[in-house]
Structures are given as structure tokens and as C-alpha cells.
C-alpha positions as CSV (number, residue, x, y, z in Angstrom):
1,M,-23.5,6.9,142.9
2,K,-22.5,5.1,146.1
3,F,-19.8,3.3,144.1
4,V,-18.3,6.6,142.8
5,L,-18.3,8.1,146.4
6,K,-16.6,5.0,147.8
7,M,-14.0,5.1,145.0
8,M,-13.3,8.8,145.6
9,L,-12.9,8.2,149.4
10,S,-10.6,5.3,148.7
11,V,-8.4,7.3,146.3
12,S,-8.4,10.3,148.8
13,L,-7.2,8.0,151.6
14,L,-4.5,6.5,149.4
15,I,-3.2,9.9,148.4
16,L,-3.2,11.0,152.1
17,F,-1.3,7.9,153.1
18,V,1.3,8.2,150.3
19,S,1.8,11.9,150.8
20,S,2.4,11.4,154.6
21,S,4.9,8.5,154.1
22,T,8.6,9.3,154.8
23,E,9.8,6.9,152.0
24,A,9.8,7.5,148.3
25,I,7.2,5.3,146.5
26,G,7.0,5.2,142.8
27,I,7.0,3.2,139.6
28,P,10.5,2.0,138.6
29,L,12.1,4.2,136.0
30,P,13.6,2.6,132.8
31,P,17.4,2.7,132.7
32,P,18.8,5.9,131.3
33,P,19.2,6.1,127.5
34,P,22.6,4.7,126.4
35,P,25.2,7.3,125.4
36,V,25.4,8.0,121.6
37,K,28.8,7.9,119.9
38,M,29.4,11.2,118.0
39,K,32.2,12.3,115.9
40,I,32.3,15.9,117.2
41,A,31.2,17.7,120.3
42,P,28.2,20.0,119.8
43,P,29.3,23.7,119.3
44,T,28.5,26.2,122.0
45,G,24.8,26.9,122.2
46,K,23.8,23.6,120.5
47,I,23.0,20.1,121.7
48,Y,22.0,16.8,120.1
49,A,18.3,15.9,120.1
50,Q,16.6,12.9,118.6
51,V,14.4,13.9,115.7
52,K,12.5,11.2,113.7
53,G,15.0,8.6,114.8
54,A,18.1,10.6,114.0
55,W,20.4,12.7,116.2
56,V,20.6,16.3,115.0
57,L,22.1,19.5,116.3
58,V,19.5,21.9,117.7
59,P,19.7,25.1,119.8
60,A,20.3,24.3,123.4
61,P,17.3,24.5,125.7
62,P,16.9,27.7,127.7
63,G,17.9,26.0,131.0
64,D,18.9,22.7,132.7
65,G,15.3,21.7,133.5
66,P,13.3,18.9,131.8
67,Y,12.4,20.4,128.4
68,V,11.0,18.5,125.4
69,W,12.1,19.2,121.8
70,T,9.0,19.6,119.6
71,G,11.0,19.5,116.3
72,E,10.8,23.3,116.2
73,A,11.3,24.6,119.7
74,W,11.9,23.6,123.4
75,V,8.9,23.5,125.6
76,I,8.6,22.8,129.4
77,D,7.9,19.1,129.9
78,P,4.2,19.1,131.1
79,E,4.6,15.7,132.8
80,P,5.3,15.8,136.6
81,P,8.6,14.4,137.7
82,P,8.6,10.7,138.7
83,V,8.6,10.2,142.5
84,G,12.2,10.0,143.9
85,A,13.9,11.0,140.7
86,E,16.2,13.9,139.6
87,W,16.4,15.4,136.1
88,V,19.8,14.9,134.5
89,P,20.2,17.3,131.5
90,G,21.9,16.0,128.3
91,Y,25.7,16.4,128.3
92,W,28.8,15.7,126.2
93,S,31.7,13.6,127.6
94,R,34.6,11.8,126.0
95,G,33.1,11.4,122.5
96,H,29.6,10.5,123.7
97,W,26.4,12.4,124.0
98,Y,24.3,11.5,127.1
99,P,20.7,12.4,126.5
100,G,18.7,14.1,129.3
101,H,16.8,11.7,131.5
102,W,15.2,11.1,134.9
103,A,17.5,9.2,137.4
104,V,16.4,7.5,140.5
105,I,17.8,9.0,143.7
106,R,18.7,6.4,146.4
107,V,17.0,6.9,149.7
108,P,19.7,7.8,152.3
109,G,17.8,6.6,155.3
110,P,14.4,6.1,156.9
111,N,13.9,9.7,158.0
112,F,14.4,11.4,154.7
113,V,11.8,12.8,152.3
114,W,12.6,13.6,148.6
115,V,11.2,17.0,147.7
116,P,10.8,16.8,143.9
117,G,12.1,19.4,141.5
118,Y,9.6,21.9,140.1
119,W,9.2,24.8,137.7
120,K,9.4,28.3,139.3
121,G,8.2,30.4,136.4
122,R,10.6,29.4,133.6
123,V,13.4,28.3,136.0
124,W,13.8,24.6,137.1
125,V,14.5,24.2,140.8
126,S,16.2,20.8,141.4
127,G,14.8,18.3,143.8
128,R,16.5,17.8,147.2
129,W,16.4,15.5,150.3
130,Q,14.7,16.9,153.4
131,G,16.0,15.5,156.7
132,R,19.1,15.7,158.9
133,H,22.0,13.4,157.8
134,P,23.5,11.8,160.8
135,H,27.1,12.0,159.6
136,G,27.4,15.8,158.9
137,H,26.7,15.5,155.2
138,S,24.6,18.0,153.2
139,W,22.7,17.4,149.9
140,V,24.3,19.1,146.8
141,P,21.7,19.4,144.0
142,G,22.7,18.4,140.4
143,H,24.6,21.1,138.6
144,R,26.9,21.8,135.7
145,G,30.6,21.3,136.6
146,R,33.8,21.9,134.7
147,H,33.5,21.9,130.9
148,G,29.7,21.8,131.2
149,R,29.5,18.2,132.3
150,W,26.5,17.4,134.5
151,V,27.3,16.5,138.1
152,P,24.4,14.5,139.6
153,G,23.0,15.5,143.0
154,H,25.1,13.9,145.8
155,W,25.9,14.0,149.6
156,K,28.9,16.0,150.6
157,K,30.6,16.0,154.0
158,M,30.5,19.5,155.5
């Protein structure tokens, strides 16, 4: 019993220390999946998803958040986002399909804290940096740009 209590106290202190830290700590993410060469762009309302090792056209997910294709429908990814990472939805560009993946966000300085993305009902709210940038820049969350291509989150001079 004493061992269990000591273990719980140790874990609680570790969580408190990590949550109060100003720098992102996490397990390194694998590199993003390589782009897949496709003959045609997906039609409006469709995307490519990997099903049993093959890339097939499926209905597009209901939003840009981290969804998982079950083989029949899109469901909200139940896994919490990796620490210090932003979700990049799948997109089509120059004859290649880029599957959705988590991308590591570089820490801009010692006084910044990454606020991870989260689900608000069925809407994905992108992660963002919290802190004042010393050079008049502001964080722009990832979003869809021209022609539906994903624009990763970035700093923009204001």
C-alpha cells in the first residue's frame, strides 16, 4: 500500500512539474507520411484514405480536425494531441496527396507555451502559442488557403 501511495505522489509531482514548465516536452513524433503520387485530384467532397493498404476515395471528413477513417465513417480521433504538435489535415498539391498527420511546432523562445488544439463539440480548435513575441509577430493557426491547400500555423509580422 505504501508503494502505491509513493508511486501516486511521484506521478502527481511529475505532472505538476511538467504542466508548469514553459517549454514543450514530449515524445518525438515520426516524420510525416510521404506524399502519395496520384493520377487525378480527388473530386470535390472526397479525399484519399488508406484502407487495407490501398488508397481509395472516401467522403471528406466533416472538418479539418484529427479524424480517423473507420472504413465506413469518420470518427473524432480519441487520442489526445501530442505535446507541441499541430494537426495538418490531408491535402492535394501538384499531383500528390499529403495524408493528414501531426507536425511538431518549433518553440519560438523560452517564454512561450504551446496551447494544444482541442475539440469544442464537433469543431476542432487549432493549437496556438501563448506569449508575447518580441518582434511584433502574431501566431496564425493552420488553415486552408487558396485551392484548399493547407497552410501550416506560422508567425506573421503585424
